[in-house]
C-alpha positions, 0 to 999 in steps of 0.5 A, spaced: 500 500 500 503 506 497 502 513 501 499 518 498 503 522 492 510 518 494 512 513 488 514 506 491 521 509 491 519 516 496 515 512 500 522 507 501 526 514 502 521 516 507 520 509 511 528 507 511 530 515 515 525 513 520 529 508 522 535 511 522 534 516 525 531 510 531 537 504 531 536 502 537 543 498 540 543 493 545 548 496 549 547 503 547 538 504 547 537 509 541 543 513 537 542 518 532 547 518 526 554 521 526 552 528 521 544 528 526 543 535 525 540 538 532 539 546 529 534 543 525 531 539 530 530 544 535 528 549 530 522 543 528 520 543 535 521 549 537 516 552 531 511 547 533 508 554 537 507 560 534 512 566 535 517 562 537 525 565 536 532 562 537 538 565 537 544 562 538 550 566 541 559 565 542 559 565 548 566 563 549 572 563 544 579 560 546 585 556 544 591 558 539 588 559 531 590 552 529 587 549 535 581 554 537 574 551 542 568 556 542 562 554 546 556 556 544 549 559 548 542 558 544 536 562 547 529 561 547 525 568 546 531 571 550 532 565 555 538 561 555 536 553 553 542 550 551 550 550 552 555 546 548 562 546 545 566 545 539 572 546 535 568 550 530 563 554 531 557 549 528 560 543 532 558 548 539 551 550 535 550 543 534 551 541 542 547 548 544 542 544 541 542 537 542 543 540 549 536 544 548 533 539 546 534 534 551 533 539 557 527 542 552 524 535 549 526 530 553 523 522 549 522 526 543 527 524 538 
């Protein structure tokens, strides 16, 4: 049985993506692909309510140019909801978004 408007190939891809997001490992429980986009996931979760504003703010930068370390805070409507760090601003933003999801939307991903 095919979902309305989807080809078999599109349906197969959609199912595969859904399964990939929730793979259970017997020792580690559920995990996500290494390239899971936490920023997009957070944006989608937050947009369930109207007039929500997410903002990422660089709050720290340390280390020499060849080995920088960044710390980012994510704010929801001006209030801090997550903080993360990483070797690039992008990685720090992803870590902050992951922390925010764990705090605001536990067990939703």
